[in-house]
Structure formats: C-alpha cells, structure tokens
N, CA, C and O of each residue as an XYZ file, in Angstrom:
744
protein
N    -114.451    145.707     40.298
C    -115.655    146.217     39.879
C    -116.639    145.285     40.182
O    -116.510    144.078     40.384
N    -118.413    146.517     40.198
C    -119.704    146.253     40.505
C    -120.687    145.624     39.159
O    -121.054    146.183     38.126
N    -120.923    144.203     39.682
C    -122.292    144.294     38.262
C    -123.391    143.868     38.861
O    -123.915    143.170     39.729
N    -123.554    145.084     37.442
C    -124.662    145.553     37.702
C    -126.284    143.788     37.447
O    -126.145    142.630     37.053
N    -127.319    144.445     37.852
C    -128.213    143.616     38.594
C    -128.081    142.499     37.760
O    -127.507    141.412     37.834
N    -129.374    143.583     36.254
C    -129.869    143.348     35.335
C    -129.319    142.658     34.260
O    -129.909    141.893     33.498
N    -127.738    143.094     34.249
C    -126.596    141.585     33.377
C    -127.755    140.395     32.935
O    -128.368    139.959     33.910
N    -127.970    140.070     32.206
C    -128.481    138.798     31.732
C    -126.973    137.550     32.230
O    -125.800    137.585     32.602
N    -127.518    137.068     32.065
C    -126.798    135.253     32.398
C    -125.897    135.070     31.204
O    -125.158    134.107     31.415
N    -125.680    135.614     30.057
C    -124.966    134.776     29.092
C    -124.047    136.189     29.690
O    -122.995    135.640     30.017
N    -123.909    137.346     29.935
C    -122.990    138.364     30.832
C    -122.654    138.546     31.412
O    -121.926    139.532     31.526
N    -123.000    137.461     32.553
C    -122.395    137.526     33.949
C    -121.782    135.795     33.720
O    -121.282    135.216     34.684
N    -121.912    135.018     32.182
C    -121.091    134.376     31.993
C    -119.381    134.742     31.495
O    -118.248    134.701     31.974
N    -120.052    135.097     30.262
C    -118.858    136.194     29.731
C    -117.409    137.490     30.975
O    -116.282    137.986     31.002
N    -118.553    137.356     31.624
C    -117.801    138.433     33.132
C    -117.426    137.531     34.009
O    -117.121    137.950     35.126
N    -117.342    135.944     33.716
C    -117.297    135.119     34.695
C    -115.841    134.354     34.553
O    -115.204    133.718     35.393
N    -115.624    134.585     33.500
C    -114.474    134.046     32.008
C    -113.417    135.079     32.139
O    -112.243    134.714     32.083
N    -113.807    136.730     32.360
C    -113.156    137.593     32.928
C    -112.812    137.655     34.314
O    -112.172    138.593     34.790
N    -113.288    136.528     35.071
C    -112.473    136.467     36.629
C    -113.203    137.646     37.392
O    -112.656    138.395     38.201
N    -114.600    137.687     36.981
C    -115.563    138.884     38.049
C    -116.106    137.997     39.201
O    -117.127    137.309     39.207
N    -115.452    138.126     39.889
C    -115.564    137.471     41.392
C    -117.282    137.858     41.600
O    -117.988    136.918     41.966
N    -117.716    138.734     41.454
C    -119.162    139.696     41.467
C    -120.220    138.862     40.853
O    -121.239    138.288     41.239
N    -119.575    139.023     39.742
C    -120.654    138.152     38.479
C    -120.858    136.704     38.489
O    -121.639    136.013     37.836
N    -119.849    136.346     39.511
C    -119.948    134.931     39.948
C    -121.518    134.578     41.051
O    -122.619    134.029     41.051
N    -120.638    135.314     41.809
C    -121.743    135.147     43.098
C    -123.228    136.263     43.114
O    -123.841    136.727     44.075
N    -123.389    136.380     42.044
C    -124.550    136.810     41.167
C    -125.239    135.697     40.735
O    -126.253    135.151     41.169
N    -124.501    135.451     39.788
C    -125.405    133.871     39.214
C    -125.240    132.858     40.083
O    -125.956    131.957     39.645
N    -124.797    132.551     40.899
C    -124.948    131.853     42.270
C    -126.440    131.629     42.517
O    -127.230    130.723     42.253
N    -126.536    133.228     43.340
C    -127.813    133.652     44.161
C    -129.014    133.516     43.351
O    -130.138    133.373     43.833
N    -128.766    133.561     42.182
C    -129.747    133.384     40.606
C    -130.247    132.062     40.590
O    -131.409    131.844     40.246
N    -129.646    131.357     40.857
C    -129.756    130.033     40.505
C    -129.507    128.890     41.542
O    -129.742    127.758     41.117
N    -128.968    129.026     43.133
C    -129.241    128.284     44.049
C    -129.927    127.919     44.744
O    -129.852    126.832     45.317
N    -130.853    128.821     44.881
C    -131.989    128.395     45.821
C    -133.278    127.218     44.825
O    -134.022    126.390     45.349
N    -133.140    127.603     43.015
C    -133.806    126.142     42.762
C    -132.975    124.791     42.512
O    -133.552    123.711     42.387
N    -131.621    124.923     42.449
C    -130.770    124.294     42.524
C    -130.598    123.023     43.191
O    -130.413    121.878     42.780
N    -130.798    123.947     45.222
C    -131.059    123.232     46.323
C    -132.547    123.104     46.293
O    -132.843    123.139     47.487
N    -133.678    122.971     45.592
C    -135.260    122.084     46.015
C    -134.979    121.384     44.856
O    -135.192    120.189     45.061
N    -134.506    121.644     43.471
C    -134.672    120.187     42.641
C    -133.486    119.068     43.369
O    -133.738    117.879     43.561
N    -132.264    119.684     43.689
C    -131.620    118.374     44.646
C    -131.920    117.649     45.876
O    -131.502    116.568     46.290
N    -132.927    118.685     46.477
C    -133.282    118.821     47.966
C    -134.654    116.953     47.572
O    -134.454    115.948     48.254
N    -135.216    116.955     47.035
C    -135.932    116.051     46.224
C    -135.423    114.995     45.782
O    -136.198    114.050     45.630
N    -134.453    114.865     45.549
C    -133.738    113.322     45.362
C    -133.176    113.210     46.536
O    -133.845    112.661     47.411
N    -132.106    113.589     46.796
C    -131.206    113.865     48.270
C    -131.634    114.783     49.079
O    -132.408    115.740     49.059
N    -130.212    113.698     50.545
C    -130.830    114.737     51.669
C    -130.620    116.274     51.775
O    -130.102    116.648     50.723
N    -130.802    117.224     52.558
C    -130.869    118.182     52.234
C    -129.065    118.639     51.973
O    -128.493    119.026     50.954
N    -128.254    118.242     54.178
C    -127.226    118.268     53.230
C    -126.097    117.643     52.255
O    -125.036    118.147     51.887
N    -126.706    116.292     51.933
C    -125.769    116.065     50.628
C    -126.443    117.155     49.318
O    -125.534    117.571     48.600
N    -127.723    117.620     48.945
C    -127.945    118.918     48.137
C    -127.350    120.011     48.703
O    -127.003    120.936     47.968
N    -127.242    120.043     49.418
C    -125.850    121.679     49.677
C    -124.900    121.502     49.511
O    -124.187    122.504     49.449
N    -124.326    120.329     49.353
C    -122.825    119.353     49.143
C    -123.532    119.678     47.865
O    -124.195    120.703     47.712
N    -123.319    118.548     46.752
C    -124.120    119.206     44.806
C    -123.694    120.682     44.266
O    -123.207    121.199     43.260
N    -124.202    121.057     45.625
C    -124.869    122.342     44.454
C    -123.796    122.423     45.068
O    -123.123    121.410     44.879
N    -123.262    123.235     45.790
C    -121.716    124.235     45.755
C    -120.402    123.452     45.296
O    -119.314    124.028     45.277
N    -120.579    121.837     44.849
C    -119.525    121.208     43.763
C    -119.345    122.244     42.663
O    -118.342    122.835     42.261
N    -120.974    122.293     42.200
C    -121.255    122.462     40.791
C    -121.260    123.736     40.457
O    -121.462    123.989     39.269
N    -121.055    124.780     41.341
C    -120.575    125.693     41.299
C    -119.115    126.511     41.342
O    -118.578    127.528     40.902
N    -118.757    124.904     42.507
C    -117.139    125.365     42.709
C    -116.119    124.838     41.169
O    -114.936    125.127     40.987
N    -116.843    124.168     40.403
C    -116.777    123.638     39.087
C    -116.682    124.258     38.607
O    -115.696    124.304     37.871
N    -117.565    125.194     38.616
C    -117.925    126.270     37.975
C    -116.647    127.068     37.921
O    -115.693    126.789     37.194
N    -116.699    127.874     38.581
C    -115.120    128.801     39.433
C    -113.789    128.234     39.138
O    -112.917    129.054     38.850
N    -113.534    127.233     39.153
C    -112.192    126.488     38.922
C    -112.030    126.378     37.516
O    -110.954    126.861     37.164
N    -112.721    125.911     36.568
C    -112.698    125.381     34.771
C    -112.933    127.086     34.606
O    -112.127    127.516     33.782
N    -113.956    128.335     35.253
C    -113.903    128.927     34.552
C    -113.112    129.703     32.503
O    -113.439    130.012     31.357
N    -112.040    129.591     33.414
C    -110.641    129.445     31.901
C    -111.110    128.747     30.260
O    -110.967    129.259     29.150
N    -111.738    127.328     30.665
C    -111.425    126.323     29.879
C    -113.528    126.230     29.759
O    -114.079    125.341     29.110
N    -114.149    127.093     30.361
C    -116.053    126.408     29.559
C    -115.791    127.207     28.333
O    -115.215    128.142     27.777
N    -116.786    125.978     28.286
C    -116.834    126.207     26.246
C    -118.972    125.875     26.659
O    -119.520    124.848     26.261
N    -119.624    126.809     27.338
C    -120.654    126.508     27.610
C    -122.082    126.870     25.890
O    -122.346    127.953     25.368
N    -122.493    125.824     25.626
C    -122.739    126.337     24.445
C    -124.659    126.748     24.415
O    -125.140    127.310     23.431
N    -125.137    126.531     25.086
C    -126.356    126.825     25.524
C    -126.849    127.411     26.673
O    -126.287    128.505     26.631
N    -127.367    127.409     27.436
C    -128.148    128.840     28.458
C    -126.864    128.512     29.625
O    -125.882    127.770     29.659
N    -127.311    129.223     30.263
C    -126.170    128.351     32.006
C    -127.211    128.069     33.199
O    -126.893    128.019     34.387
N    -128.623    127.877     32.643
C    -129.416    127.225     33.327
C    -129.302    125.820     33.152
O    -129.129    124.993     34.047
N    -129.439    125.560     31.631
C    -129.634    124.492     31.203
C    -128.564    123.434     31.862
O    -128.732    122.291     32.286
N    -127.336    124.310     31.776
C    -125.423    123.475     31.707
C    -126.125    123.199     33.338
O    -126.376    122.038     33.662
N    -126.364    124.172     34.159
C    -126.178    124.196     35.729
C    -127.136    123.074     36.018
O    -126.712    122.504     37.023
N    -127.709    122.776     35.794
C    -129.060    121.538     36.208
C    -128.593    120.693     35.763
O    -128.488    119.853     36.656
N    -127.859    120.007     34.089
C    -127.363    119.237     34.026
C    -126.112    118.501     34.423
O    -125.810    117.317     34.276
N    -125.263    119.823     35.133
C    -124.344    119.329     35.863
C    -125.130    118.627     37.423
O    -124.961    117.448     37.733
N    -125.829    119.431     38.117
C    -125.861    119.538     38.980
C    -126.923    117.577     39.438
O    -126.912    116.956     40.500
N    -127.581    117.259     38.229
C    -128.223    115.705     37.634
C    -127.002    115.274     37.537
O    -126.642    116.329     38.058
N    -126.057    114.745     37.371
C    -125.044    114.241     37.354
C    -123.676    114.307     38.687
O    -122.470    114.068     38.624
N    -124.315    114.618     39.487
C    -123.202    114.879     40.977
C    -124.434    114.524     41.505
O    -124.294    113.398     41.984
N    -125.438    114.872     41.642
C    -127.320    113.388     41.946
C    -126.882    112.259     41.522
O    -126.349    111.654     42.452
N    -126.853    111.629     40.451
C    -126.143    110.131     39.906
C    -125.218    109.713     40.525
O    -125.058    108.678     41.173
N    -124.477    110.710     40.272
C    -122.472    110.584     41.097
C    -122.697    109.592     42.605
O    -122.399    108.495     43.077
N    -123.429    110.842     42.927
C    -123.413    110.719     44.548
C    -124.473    109.182     44.909
O    -124.089    108.199     45.542
N    -125.673    109.360     44.367
C    -126.859    108.133     44.737
C    -125.494    106.752     44.360
O    -125.342    105.855     45.189
N    -124.798    106.776     43.314
C    -124.167    105.223     42.897
C    -123.638    105.063     43.756
O    -123.826    103.971     44.293
N    -122.689    106.005     44.396
C    -121.946    106.100     45.335
C    -122.136    105.689     46.786
O    -121.476    105.119     47.655
N    -123.061    106.113     46.683
C    -123.433    106.396     48.353
C    -123.997    104.823     48.472
O    -123.682    104.092     49.411
N    -124.801    104.449     47.473
C    -125.271    102.614     47.565
C    -123.872    101.659     48.014
O    -123.535    101.018     49.009
N    -123.098    102.069     46.228
C    -121.834    101.525     46.687
C    -121.285    101.169     47.490
O    -121.192     99.953     47.654
N    -120.709    102.012     48.306
C    -119.709    102.528     49.043
C    -119.861    101.628     50.208
O    -119.012    100.896     50.715
N    -122.234    101.988     50.846
C    -121.794    101.412     51.983
C    -122.082     99.466     51.623
O    -121.578     98.492     52.183
N    -122.967     99.536     50.613
C    -122.993     97.711     50.532
C    -121.596     97.421     50.618
O    -121.674     96.811     51.685
N    -120.368     97.375     50.335
C    -119.216     97.503     50.576
C    -119.020     97.274     51.648
O    -119.075     96.100     52.013
N    -118.811     97.983     52.280
C    -118.695     98.408     53.679
C    -119.146     97.008     54.442
O    -118.493     96.119     54.989
N    -120.944     97.277     54.170
C    -121.459     96.285     54.957
C    -120.881     94.504     54.584
O    -120.859     93.556     55.368
N    -120.612     94.528     53.644
C    -120.285     92.863     53.366
C    -119.281     92.465     54.118
O    -119.211     91.488     54.863
N    -117.777     94.057     53.650
C    -116.995     93.578     54.820
C    -117.111     92.877     56.472
O    -116.840     91.787     56.977
N    -117.807     94.497     57.059
C    -118.997     94.156     58.715
C    -119.111     92.202     58.644
O    -118.665     91.242     59.271
N    -120.092     92.496     57.341
C    -121.385     90.592     57.370
C    -119.903     89.711     57.885
O    -119.632     88.921     58.789
N    -119.054     90.449     56.584
C    -117.739     88.678     56.544
C    -117.054     88.792     57.598
O    -116.391     87.782     57.833
N    -116.896     89.982     58.656
C    -116.133     89.984     60.429
C    -116.553     89.331     61.196
O    -116.091     88.878     62.244
N    -118.194     89.169     60.335
C    -119.011     88.853     62.070
C    -118.716     87.345     61.802
O    -117.820     86.722     62.371
N    -119.702     86.750     60.727
C    -120.154     85.403     59.975
C    -119.015     84.803     60.348
O    -119.206     83.745     60.947
N    -117.477     85.230     60.143
C    -116.588     83.700     59.588
C    -115.389     83.701     61.105
O    -114.384     84.304     61.483
N    -116.465     82.417     61.647
C    -114.958     82.327     62.806
C    -114.166     81.395     62.794
O    -114.309     80.969     61.649
N    -113.344     80.709     63.324
C    -112.847     79.639     62.629
C    -111.738     79.708     62.834
O    -111.449     80.760     63.403
N    -110.480     78.723     62.538
C    -109.740     79.056     62.402
C    -109.334     79.684     60.646
O    -108.763     80.718     60.302
N    -110.071     78.246     59.602
C    -109.917     78.856     58.167
C    -110.560     80.041     58.112
O    -109.720     80.790     57.611
N    -111.738     80.799     58.365
C    -111.893     82.253     58.155
C    -111.552     83.219     58.752
O    -111.922     84.385     58.608
N    -110.525     82.600     59.745
C    -109.861     83.574     60.440
C    -108.281     84.445     59.416
O    -107.757     85.542     59.222
N    -108.091     82.270     58.881
C    -106.681     83.142     57.836
C    -107.111     83.475     57.036
O    -106.415     84.276     56.413
N    -108.746     83.114     56.326
C    -109.266     83.569     55.096
C    -108.806     85.283     55.206
O    -108.193     85.976     54.394
N    -109.522     85.709     56.903
C    -110.480     87.284     57.009
C    -108.406     88.014     57.126
O    -108.115     89.140     56.722
N    -107.219     86.910     57.817
C    -106.813     88.009     57.456
C    -105.542     88.045     56.877
O    -104.519     88.584     57.300
N    -105.804     87.174     55.489
C    -104.636     87.034     54.215
C    -105.981     88.366     53.192
O    -105.735     89.466     52.698
N    -106.678     87.951     53.221
C    -107.947     89.487     52.959
C    -107.636     91.030     53.545
O    -108.039     92.026     52.946
N    -106.684     91.116     55.093
C    -106.540     92.393     54.860
C    -105.532     92.479     54.259
O    -105.226     93.196     53.306
N    -104.787     91.473     55.010
C    -103.304     91.998     53.859
C    -103.489     92.064     52.906
O    -102.458     92.446     52.354
N    -104.485     91.877     52.020
C    -104.527     92.134     50.793
C    -104.936     93.741     50.140
O    -104.613     94.422     49.166
N    -105.856     93.855     51.348
C    -106.270     95.624     51.211
C    -105.234     95.973     52.624
O    -105.266     97.189     52.814
N    -104.775     95.609     53.153
C    -103.293     96.835     53.805
C    -102.335     97.077     52.573
O    -101.687     98.121     52.647
N    -102.081     96.105     51.180
C    -100.991     96.286     50.605
C    -101.275     97.383     49.474
O    -100.539     98.188     48.904
N    -102.784     97.060     49.371
C    -103.070     98.216     47.997
C    -103.454     99.396     49.235
O    -103.071    100.491     48.823
N    -103.981     99.496     50.384
C    -103.785    100.802     51.215
C    -102.505    101.786     51.025
O    -102.570    103.006     50.879
N    -101.109    100.841     51.063
C    -100.116    101.350     51.375
C     -99.550    102.132     49.728
O     -98.484    102.744     49.667
N    -100.367    101.978     48.656
C    -100.331    102.151     47.461
C    -100.973    103.300     47.520
O    -100.385    104.209     46.934
N    -102.848    103.827     48.459
C    -102.840    104.526     48.275
C    -102.894    106.379     49.515
O    -103.328    107.529     49.461
N    -101.931    105.239     50.661
C    -101.279    106.613     51.629
C    -101.956    106.345     52.422
O    -102.981    105.671     52.523
N    -101.253    106.997     53.143
C    -101.515    106.953     54.786
C    -102.936    107.619     55.119
O    -103.657    106.864     55.771
N    -103.362    108.569     54.889
C    -104.497    108.726     55.180
C    -105.985    107.655     54.626
O    -107.079    107.300     55.064
N    -105.425    107.543     53.825
C    -106.166    107.029     53.164
C    -106.479    105.249     54.219
O    -107.471    104.524     54.134
N    -105.597    105.106     54.844
C    -105.213    103.285     55.346
C    -105.580    103.897     56.761
O    -105.716    103.024     57.618
N    -105.769    105.180     57.200
C    -106.316    105.466     58.303
C    -107.899    105.720     58.335
O    -108.601    105.484     59.318
N    -108.329    106.202     57.192
C    -109.755    106.420     56.815
C    -110.103    104.833     57.426
O    -110.329    104.563     58.605
N    -110.081    104.075     56.507
C    -110.087    102.912     56.019
C    -110.554    102.271     57.679
O    -111.577    102.210     58.361
N    -109.045    101.852     57.797
C    -109.060    101.203     59.527
C    -110.369    102.260     60.361
O    -111.160    101.329     60.510
N    -110.741    102.864     60.666
C    -112.014    103.330     61.953
C    -112.818    103.287     60.857
O    -113.838    102.875     61.409
N    -113.135    103.417     59.636
C    -114.238    102.742     59.336
C    -114.547    101.459     59.899
O    -115.656    101.156     60.339
N    -113.578    100.741     59.875
C    -113.672     99.320     59.639
C    -113.809     99.166     61.438
O    -114.294     98.129     61.889
N    -113.454    100.012     62.158
C    -113.661    100.075     64.169
C    -114.535    100.599     64.105
O    -114.470    101.307     65.109
N    -116.003    100.973     63.320
C    -117.340    101.594     63.689
C    -117.470    102.893     63.471
O    -118.646    103.236     63.352
N    -116.385    104.068     63.339
C    -115.696    105.267     63.572
C    -117.600    105.433     62.361
O    -118.085    104.604     61.591
N    -118.038    106.637     62.700
C    -118.864    107.332     61.614
C    -117.949    108.472     60.950
O    -117.192    108.904     61.819
N    -117.752    109.101     59.737
C    -117.939    110.290     58.790
C    -116.852    111.495     59.785
O    -115.793    112.100     59.621
N    -118.051    111.322     60.990
C    -117.534    112.703     61.268
C    -117.386    112.351     62.326
O    -117.543    113.324     63.063
N    -117.081    111.169     63.075
C    -115.740    111.401     64.079
C    -114.653    111.283     63.248
O    -113.708    112.044     63.455
N    -114.551    110.032     61.834
C    -113.097    110.242     61.010
C    -112.777    111.592     61.626
O    -111.961    112.053     62.425
N    -113.798    112.016     60.886
C    -112.987    113.909     60.184
C    -112.874    114.800     61.550
O    -112.717    115.977     61.223
N    -112.887    114.729     62.179
C    -112.405    114.977     63.940
C    -111.437    114.186     64.190
O    -110.459    114.779     64.646
N    -111.318    113.083     64.075
C    -110.187    112.873     64.821
C    -109.090    112.954     63.500
O    -108.830    111.756     63.390
N    -108.392    113.554     62.569
C    -108.349    113.748     61.335
C    -108.129    115.208     61.357
O    -106.902    115.243     61.449
N    -108.352    115.898     61.343
C    -108.790    117.489     61.573
C    -109.336    117.281     59.779
O    -108.475    117.841     59.100
N    -110.194    116.815     59.067
C    -111.009    116.632     58.018
C    -112.362    117.661     58.134
O    -112.917    118.130     59.128
N    -112.723    117.845     56.294
C    -113.834    118.220     56.662
C    -114.587    116.670     56.424
O    -113.947    115.706     56.006
N    -116.281    116.601     56.818
C    -116.512    115.216     57.114
C    -116.556    115.065     55.113
O    -116.282    113.947     54.677
N    -116.852    116.052     54.197
C    -117.279    116.115     52.534
C    -115.484    115.435     52.330
O    -115.289    114.572     51.474
N    -114.377    115.922     53.162
C    -113.660    115.287     52.563
C    -113.002    113.786     52.502
O    -112.323    113.201     51.658
N    -113.815    113.240     54.524
C    -113.788    111.834     53.794
C    -114.425    111.372     53.705
O    -114.125    110.247     54.105
N    -116.223    111.436     53.090
C    -117.130    110.901     52.217
C    -116.388    110.572     51.271
O    -116.493    109.383     50.968
N    -115.166    111.581     50.260
C    -115.065    111.676     49.193
C    -113.969    110.642     49.188
O    -114.122    109.590     48.567
N    -112.807    110.924     49.898
C    -111.847    109.465     50.272
C    -112.739    108.739     50.537
O    -113.249    108.625     49.422
N    -113.284    108.191     51.140
C    -113.418    106.617     51.621
C    -114.801    106.060     49.637
O    -114.912    105.028     48.975
N    -115.463    107.475     49.546
C    -115.990    106.731     47.909
C    -114.576    106.464     47.126
O    -114.377    105.317     46.728
N    -113.506    107.549     46.866
C    -112.396    106.782     46.713
C    -111.530    105.592     46.184
O    -110.947    105.093     45.222
N    -111.963    105.472     47.890
C    -110.996    104.133     48.681
C    -111.978    103.445     47.919
O    -111.608    102.632     47.072
N    -112.886    103.615     48.065
C    -114.522    102.121     47.580
C    -113.882    101.903     46.258
O    -113.403    100.770     46.207
N    -113.679    102.694     45.007
C    -113.277    102.483     43.725
C    -112.331    101.596     43.532
O    -112.465    100.568     42.868
N    -111.130    102.027     44.220
C    -109.975    101.215     44.168
C    -109.780    100.019     45.057
O    -108.683     99.522     44.802
N    -110.331     99.453     45.873
C    -110.826     98.583     46.346
C    -111.991     97.713     45.803
O    -111.553     96.602     45.505
N    -113.468     97.843     45.546
C    -113.953     97.354     44.038
C    -113.032     96.546     43.242
O    -112.787     95.342     43.159
N    -112.419     98.084     42.438
C    -111.934     97.129     41.369
C    -110.417     96.713     41.541
O    -109.773     96.646     40.494
N    -109.747     96.419     42.750
C    -108.650     95.696     42.599
C    -109.117     93.892     43.435
O    -108.825     92.751     43.076
N    -109.691     94.260     44.278
C    -110.268     93.089     44.806
C    -111.465     92.976     44.640
O    -112.154     92.991     45.660
N    -112.080     92.838     43.443
C    -113.837     92.160     43.142
C    -113.774     91.098     43.081
O    -114.676     90.545     43.709
N    -112.653     90.020     42.273
C    -112.544     88.992     41.945
C    -111.928     88.800     43.268
O    -112.914     88.589     43.975
N    -111.002     88.751     43.949
C    -110.364     88.232     45.255
C    -111.804     88.169     46.132
O    -112.440     87.122     46.255
N    -112.038     88.896     46.465
C    -113.636     88.598     47.092
C    -114.547     88.011     47.235
O    -115.488     88.056     48.028
N    -114.167     87.169     46.099
C    -115.568     86.177     45.766
C    -114.344     85.030     46.235
O    -114.664     84.272     47.150
N    -113.499     84.938     45.871
C    -112.208     83.657     46.683
C    -112.710     83.707     48.084
O    -113.039     82.703     48.716
N    -112.737     84.500     48.380
C    -112.389     85.054     50.126
C    -113.926     84.425     50.493
O    -113.908     83.576     51.385
N    -115.186     84.730     49.935
C    -115.632     84.476     51.255
C    -116.181     83.534     50.532
O    -116.959     82.891     51.236
N    -116.139     83.148     49.447
C    -117.609     81.794     49.224
C    -116.274     80.640     49.129
O    -116.504     79.441     48.970
C-alpha cells in the first residue's frame, strides 16, 4: 500500500502501528535531516547518524507497544536527546576506565605491582568468563591497543556492535570492580 505524502504525522503513526513500512519511511524522511542537525551539534557526525538511526530503529521495533501521547516530532527529539546523553556519558566513562587500565599497566612495575596486576587481570578474566568469549576477545584486543574498527574487522562485526559491547562490558567491569580497583591501584 502506498502512503500518500499529505498524511499527517499522527496518520503516519497509526499506519506504522499497522506495520506499514511506507509510512515509516515517510516519517523517517520528514524528521531525519532535522534530527541529524540537532545531534551533529552535540556529537560527531558519525555518532549523530548512529543515534538518529537508533531512535528510528527503536520506533520500528516497538511499533506495536508504542503509546505516543504527544506529537511524534516531540517524541522523536526527546528520544534522540536521551540517546545523545547516554552516548556522551558512556564515551567519557568508558574511555577514562580504559585509560586508567593503561596507566596502571605502564606505571606499575616490579614484583609487588606485577602480583597486583596479575591478580587484577585474573579478576577481570573471571568476570569476562561470565560475559562470554566475544566480550573476552574485545577487551583483550582493547588492552593490546586495537581500536574499535580494527576489532570489528578482526571479529567480522560492525564497529557499532564493538562499541556497544565495549560500553556494556565497561558497565559490568565498573560495577563489579570499583572497590577492588581502589585496593589494587592504591
């Protein structure tokens, strides 16, 4: 079924609830450019494109359960703003955590430091075993100095998947190792 272009946003939302991909594409085309501009003012262009895509992907995935009680434009921009905030928060904390691991490895030499480092790495490996082999490989490659794109190419994944899994992994490690890190590092 072809959706007429003159459909209102509310009409398009109703058609999306009925699994009409044409209506979804029309809504996407109406809001994509403005959302990209909004996001690009806050994050890199690549990240902005990913975040806008995430908002629309989420809209399509949850189309059956969505109860939008406001204008769709407002809903989309609120969802995008939330994604931007999450992205900014994850990026800063994940990078700080990886930097602290690198600093630890570089600054602590000698027997005592070596023992603490090995104990720390064993603890990380225990946690990683619970997360799965792909997470183990991603963290080991990160610690070896590979960037997201190199890891993605090596594992046959998209860079976004590697970035998301790294972020999820950092959340787990932060929550499980936060007090342990204080003991090891100080």
